[in-house]
C-alpha positions as CSV (number, residue, x, y, z in Angstrom):
1,M,-57.6,-173.0,-16.2
2,N,-58.9,-176.5,-15.5
3,H,-57.4,-177.1,-12.1
4,Q,-57.9,-180.9,-12.3
5,L,-55.0,-180.8,-14.7
6,P,-51.4,-180.1,-13.7
7,T,-50.1,-176.6,-14.0
8,F,-46.6,-175.5,-13.1
9,T,-44.4,-172.7,-14.5
10,S,-40.6,-172.4,-14.3
11,A,-38.1,-170.2,-16.1
12,S,-38.5,-171.8,-19.6
13,W,-41.2,-174.4,-19.5
14,T,-44.6,-175.1,-18.2
15,V,-46.4,-178.3,-17.2
16,T,-49.9,-177.5,-18.3
17,G,-53.4,-178.7,-19.0
18,L,-53.1,-179.0,-22.8
19,L,-56.5,-177.9,-23.9
20,D,-56.7,-174.9,-21.7
21,S,-53.1,-173.9,-22.6
22,L,-53.8,-174.1,-26.3
23,K,-56.9,-172.0,-26.0
24,S,-55.1,-169.4,-23.9
25,E,-52.0,-169.0,-26.0
26,L,-53.8,-169.1,-29.4
27,T,-56.3,-166.4,-28.2
28,A,-53.5,-164.1,-27.1
29,D,-51.0,-164.8,-29.9
30,A,-50.0,-162.0,-32.2
31,A,-46.5,-163.0,-33.2
32,C,-46.8,-166.4,-34.9
33,N,-48.0,-167.4,-38.4
34,Q,-47.9,-171.2,-38.5
35,M,-49.4,-174.0,-36.4
36,R,-48.2,-177.5,-37.0
37,F,-49.5,-180.5,-35.1
38,F,-48.5,-184.1,-35.1
39,A,-51.0,-186.7,-34.0
40,Y,-50.9,-190.4,-33.5
41,A,-54.7,-190.4,-33.4
42,V,-57.4,-187.9,-34.2
43,T,-61.2,-188.2,-33.7
44,L,-64.0,-186.0,-34.7
45,S,-65.0,-185.2,-31.1
46,G,-61.4,-184.4,-30.4
47,W,-61.1,-181.9,-33.2
48,Q,-64.4,-180.3,-32.2
49,E,-62.9,-179.5,-28.8
50,I,-60.2,-177.2,-30.4
51,R,-61.5,-176.3,-33.8
52,D,-63.1,-173.0,-32.8
53,V,-59.9,-171.5,-31.2
54,F,-57.8,-172.9,-34.1
55,N,-60.1,-171.3,-36.7
56,E,-60.3,-168.0,-34.8
57,W,-56.5,-167.8,-34.5
58,K,-56.1,-168.6,-38.2
59,G,-58.7,-166.1,-39.4
60,R,-57.5,-163.2,-37.2
61,V,-54.4,-162.4,-39.3
62,N,-53.8,-162.9,-43.0
63,D,-51.3,-165.5,-44.2
64,R,-51.6,-167.8,-41.2
65,S,-51.6,-171.5,-41.9
66,T,-52.4,-174.7,-40.0
67,I,-51.1,-178.1,-41.0
68,G,-51.6,-181.5,-39.4
69,Y,-49.5,-184.6,-39.7
70,I,-51.8,-187.5,-39.0
71,G,-51.0,-191.1,-38.2
72,T,-53.1,-194.2,-39.2
73,D,-51.5,-196.8,-37.0
74,H,-53.9,-199.1,-35.2
75,A,-56.9,-197.6,-37.1
76,L,-57.6,-195.1,-34.3
77,T,-57.8,-192.0,-36.5
78,D,-61.3,-191.2,-37.6
79,P,-61.7,-190.5,-41.4
80,E,-64.5,-188.1,-40.7
81,A,-62.2,-186.0,-38.5
82,I,-59.9,-185.6,-41.4
83,R,-62.7,-184.5,-43.7
84,K,-63.9,-182.0,-41.0
85,M,-60.4,-180.5,-40.6
86,Q,-60.1,-180.1,-44.4
87,R,-63.5,-178.3,-44.5
88,D,-62.1,-176.0,-41.8
89,G,-59.1,-175.1,-44.0
90,I,-56.5,-177.3,-42.3
91,E,-53.9,-178.8,-44.5
92,I,-53.6,-182.5,-43.8
93,R,-50.7,-184.8,-44.5
94,V,-50.7,-188.5,-43.7
95,M,-47.7,-190.6,-42.8
96,T,-46.9,-193.2,-45.5
97,A,-43.2,-194.0,-45.5
98,Y,-41.7,-194.8,-42.1
99,N,-40.8,-197.6,-39.7
100,G,-42.2,-198.2,-36.2
101,V,-45.4,-196.5,-35.1
102,F,-46.1,-192.8,-35.7
103,H,-46.8,-191.9,-32.1
104,P,-46.2,-188.2,-31.4
105,K,-48.5,-185.8,-29.7
106,V,-47.0,-182.4,-30.5
107,F,-48.3,-178.9,-31.3
108,W,-45.8,-176.3,-32.7
109,L,-46.8,-172.7,-32.9
110,S,-44.1,-170.7,-34.7
111,G,-43.3,-167.2,-36.0
112,P,-40.2,-165.1,-36.8
113,R,-39.4,-164.3,-33.2
114,S,-41.5,-166.8,-31.2
115,N,-41.8,-170.6,-30.9
116,L,-44.2,-172.5,-28.6
117,V,-44.0,-176.3,-28.5
118,W,-46.5,-178.4,-26.6
119,V,-45.3,-182.0,-26.0
120,G,-47.3,-184.5,-24.1
121,S,-49.3,-187.7,-23.9
122,N,-52.6,-186.3,-25.2
123,N,-54.1,-187.8,-28.3
124,L,-56.2,-185.4,-30.3
125,T,-59.3,-187.1,-29.0
126,R,-62.0,-186.0,-26.6
127,D,-60.7,-188.4,-24.0
128,G,-57.1,-187.2,-24.6
129,L,-58.1,-183.6,-24.2
130,I,-60.6,-183.6,-21.4
131,Q,-61.1,-187.0,-19.8
132,N,-57.9,-188.9,-19.4
133,I,-55.1,-188.4,-16.9
134,E,-52.5,-186.9,-19.3
135,F,-49.3,-184.9,-19.1
136,S,-48.2,-182.0,-21.3
137,T,-45.3,-179.6,-21.3
138,L,-45.1,-176.2,-23.0
139,I,-41.7,-174.9,-24.1
140,K,-41.3,-171.3,-25.2
141,S,-38.3,-169.9,-27.0
142,Q,-37.5,-167.0,-29.3
143,H,-35.5,-169.2,-31.8
144,D,-36.2,-172.2,-33.9
145,N,-34.6,-175.3,-32.3
146,P,-32.4,-177.1,-34.8
147,D,-33.1,-180.6,-33.4
148,L,-36.8,-179.9,-33.6
149,R,-36.4,-178.7,-37.2
150,R,-34.5,-181.9,-38.2
151,W,-37.2,-184.0,-36.6
152,F,-39.8,-182.1,-38.5
153,D,-38.0,-182.4,-41.8
154,N,-37.9,-186.2,-41.4
155,V,-41.6,-186.4,-40.5
156,H,-42.5,-184.1,-43.4
157,S,-40.5,-186.3,-45.9
158,A,-42.3,-189.4,-44.6
159,S,-45.7,-187.9,-45.2
160,E,-47.8,-186.9,-48.2
161,P,-50.9,-184.7,-48.7
162,I,-54.2,-186.5,-48.1
163,S,-56.2,-187.1,-51.2
164,D,-59.7,-188.4,-51.8
165,T,-58.2,-191.6,-53.0
166,L,-55.9,-192.1,-50.0
167,L,-58.7,-191.2,-47.6
168,K,-61.2,-193.6,-49.1
169,N,-58.6,-196.4,-49.2
170,Y,-57.9,-195.9,-45.5
171,E,-61.5,-195.7,-44.6
172,D,-62.3,-198.9,-46.5
173,E,-59.5,-200.9,-44.9
174,R,-60.4,-199.5,-41.5
175,R,-64.0,-200.7,-41.9
176,V,-62.9,-204.2,-42.8
177,F,-60.5,-204.3,-39.9
178,A,-63.2,-203.2,-37.5
179,L,-65.4,-206.2,-38.6
180,S,-62.6,-208.7,-37.9
181,R,-60.5,-207.0,-35.2
182,S,-60.1,-210.0,-33.0
183,A,-59.0,-212.3,-35.8
184,T,-56.6,-210.0,-37.7
185,G,-54.4,-208.5,-35.0
186,T,-52.9,-205.0,-35.5
187,F,-54.2,-202.8,-38.3
188,T,-51.6,-201.7,-40.9
189,W,-52.7,-199.4,-43.8
190,S,-51.7,-201.0,-47.1
191,M,-50.6,-197.6,-48.5
192,R,-47.8,-197.4,-45.9
193,R,-44.2,-198.0,-47.1
194,E,-41.1,-198.6,-45.2
195,A,-38.4,-196.0,-45.0
196,P,-35.2,-196.9,-46.9
197,Q,-32.9,-199.0,-44.8
198,P,-29.3,-197.8,-44.2
199,T,-26.7,-199.2,-46.5
200,T,-24.3,-200.1,-43.7
201,A,-25.0,-201.8,-40.4
202,P,-25.3,-199.6,-37.3
203,A,-22.3,-199.7,-35.0
204,R,-22.6,-202.4,-32.3
205,N,-22.7,-201.2,-28.7
206,P,-20.7,-203.7,-26.7
207,A,-22.5,-202.7,-23.5
208,T,-26.0,-203.7,-24.9
209,T,-25.4,-205.9,-27.9
210,P,-23.8,-209.4,-27.5
211,A,-21.0,-210.0,-29.9
212,T,-22.9,-212.9,-31.4
213,V,-25.8,-210.8,-32.6
214,P,-25.8,-210.6,-36.4
215,V,-27.2,-207.1,-36.4
216,T,-26.7,-206.5,-40.1
217,A,-28.2,-209.8,-41.2
218,L,-31.3,-209.9,-39.1
219,N,-32.2,-206.2,-38.9
220,L,-31.4,-205.1,-42.4
221,L,-32.0,-208.2,-44.6
222,P,-35.2,-210.3,-45.2
223,G,-33.4,-213.3,-43.7
224,I,-30.2,-215.2,-44.0
225,R,-29.4,-218.8,-45.0
226,G,-30.2,-221.3,-42.4
227,D,-32.8,-219.1,-40.5
228,L,-36.1,-220.5,-39.6
229,V,-39.0,-218.2,-40.5
230,V,-42.4,-219.0,-39.0
231,E,-45.7,-217.3,-39.5
232,V,-47.6,-216.4,-36.3
233,M,-51.3,-216.6,-36.9
234,P,-53.7,-213.9,-35.6
235,L,-55.3,-216.4,-33.2
236,E,-53.0,-218.5,-31.2
237,T,-53.4,-220.3,-27.8
238,G,-51.8,-219.0,-24.6
239,L,-52.2,-216.2,-22.1
240,D,-51.8,-212.6,-23.6
241,G,-51.0,-214.0,-27.0
242,K,-47.4,-214.9,-26.0
243,Q,-47.6,-218.5,-27.0
244,M,-47.0,-219.7,-30.5
245,Q,-47.1,-223.1,-32.1
246,L,-44.3,-224.4,-34.3
247,P,-44.9,-227.1,-36.9
248,K,-43.3,-230.4,-35.9
249,S,-41.3,-230.7,-39.1
250,A,-39.8,-227.2,-38.5
251,V,-38.9,-228.1,-34.9
252,V,-37.3,-231.4,-35.9
253,Q,-35.2,-229.9,-38.7
254,F,-34.2,-226.6,-37.0
255,F,-34.1,-227.2,-33.3
256,G,-33.0,-230.9,-33.5
257,L,-35.8,-232.7,-31.7
258,D,-36.6,-236.3,-32.3
259,D,-39.5,-237.0,-34.6
260,H,-42.1,-238.3,-32.1
261,V,-44.7,-237.1,-29.7
262,G,-43.2,-236.2,-26.3
263,A,-39.7,-235.5,-27.6
264,T,-38.1,-232.5,-25.8
265,R,-35.1,-230.3,-26.0
266,Q,-33.9,-227.5,-23.8
267,V,-32.8,-224.4,-25.8
268,T,-31.6,-220.9,-25.0
269,L,-33.5,-218.1,-26.7
270,T,-32.3,-214.5,-26.9
271,P,-34.2,-211.6,-28.5
272,I,-31.9,-210.0,-31.1
273,G,-30.0,-207.0,-29.8
274,T,-30.4,-207.9,-26.1
275,A,-28.8,-210.1,-23.5
276,A,-32.1,-211.3,-22.2
277,R,-31.3,-215.1,-22.4
278,R,-34.0,-217.6,-21.4
279,D,-33.8,-221.3,-21.1
280,L,-36.9,-223.0,-22.5
281,T,-38.0,-226.6,-23.1
282,I,-39.6,-227.4,-26.5
283,T,-41.9,-230.4,-26.5
284,I,-43.6,-232.0,-29.4
285,F,-47.4,-232.5,-28.9
286,G,-49.9,-234.9,-30.4
287,N,-51.2,-232.3,-32.9
288,N,-47.9,-232.2,-34.8
289,T,-46.8,-229.0,-33.2
290,A,-44.5,-227.7,-30.5
291,R,-45.5,-224.8,-28.3
292,L,-43.2,-222.0,-27.4
293,S,-43.8,-219.0,-25.2
294,I,-42.2,-215.7,-26.4
295,N,-42.5,-213.0,-23.7
296,E,-42.0,-210.2,-26.3
297,L,-44.9,-211.4,-28.4
298,D,-48.3,-209.7,-27.9
299,Y,-51.7,-210.0,-29.7
300,R,-51.1,-206.4,-31.0
301,D,-48.0,-207.7,-32.8
302,R,-50.0,-210.0,-35.0
303,P,-49.9,-210.7,-37.8
304,C,-46.1,-211.2,-37.8
305,V,-43.4,-213.7,-38.5
306,I,-40.6,-214.8,-36.2
307,V,-37.1,-215.3,-37.5
308,F,-35.0,-217.8,-35.5
309,H,-31.2,-217.7,-36.0
310,K,-28.9,-220.4,-34.6
311,T,-25.8,-219.1,-32.7
312,G,-24.7,-222.3,-31.0
313,N,-25.5,-226.0,-30.3
314,A,-28.6,-225.2,-28.4
315,A,-28.6,-221.3,-28.6
316,F,-30.8,-219.3,-30.8
317,Q,-31.7,-215.6,-31.3
318,F,-35.0,-214.5,-32.6
319,E,-36.6,-211.4,-34.1
320,I,-40.3,-210.6,-34.3
321,V,-41.1,-209.0,-37.7
322,R,-44.4,-207.2,-37.3
323,Q,-46.6,-206.3,-40.2
324,S,-47.5,-203.1,-38.5
325,I,-43.9,-202.0,-38.2
326,Y,-42.1,-203.6,-41.2
327,P,-44.9,-204.3,-43.7
328,V,-42.6,-204.8,-46.7
329,R,-40.2,-207.1,-44.9
330,F,-43.1,-209.0,-43.3
331,R,-44.6,-209.6,-46.8
332,T,-41.2,-210.6,-48.2
333,L,-40.6,-213.2,-45.5
334,L,-44.1,-214.5,-45.5
335,A,-44.0,-215.0,-49.3
336,R,-40.9,-217.2,-48.9
337,C,-42.7,-219.5,-46.3
338,A,-43.7,-222.3,-48.7
339,N,-44.2,-225.1,-46.2
340,Q,-47.6,-225.9,-44.5
341,T,-48.7,-228.9,-42.5
342,R,-52.2,-228.6,-44.0
343,Q,-54.4,-226.1,-45.9
344,G,-54.8,-223.0,-43.8
345,S,-52.1,-223.7,-41.2
346,R,-49.2,-221.5,-40.4
347,R,-46.5,-221.3,-43.0
348,W,-42.8,-221.7,-42.5
349,I,-39.4,-222.2,-44.2
350,I,-35.8,-222.8,-43.4
351,L,-34.0,-220.4,-45.7
């Protein structure tokens, strides 16, 4: 055991060095017949750290199978790692229909009378397995956990088997993204689709959601009448990417500022679904824009659009619609943004 990594055993679970624990348990296992792993990111060097023990476990007993559910978010997964795993007889499925970021780091070894589940922070990369400060827990049980099974069923339905066409498509888009990373923001694979939205609005929690938040309208629909939708360009001014520029025409019409340089108005902004109200002053500058700092906005969120929703005289809610999380909704909203100050500038519309 690598004693630089944490190890602690209690009655039912173990805090463990993931790589050493996987090697130990797979070498000793005689009761399980399937290994599933779920990875936010996989690299070739990461797979090479565990491939020998995986292949030895799989080949030791007939009818054993290994399947990986691999994410593509942020372009961290190495296409060559997928090819190598396929050559080693690993069935690979890629995530294509989901919301948010596919971010798990889970290994699940199962059989008729035995279940071992490793859950931790380790990506399937060399750094994640042997370099970084990580944390992993091993849970052992005799029976299949129904909650784990439901989670797995949802992940499985959101994935599809990798094919040469899918892999080449991902590899090509990843290469283009790598050449222009600083100008394009977060990588989002074009083959990804959003999961179907619920047909009814989620119940509002009075303790966390203000009564004025139109949860149904802003979270489930492309936008509602009267909303301001503004494109956030990949490159904007401001520390940490939190500052955005609003076209003067949009500010005048939507926020009610006077149409001249130096005009100001104080507004209250609230991120949708929260009570984090902030009072900000919007000022029109000489370049026909008004600058606005959004604490929730980050370079990694771009490209995105922001939907502003008026709730009072000077009160507004907003939602960041990220291409990397809601690609279909992002494209739908952006397609409706027909106004531009000049060729190449950010687009916007009041719906």
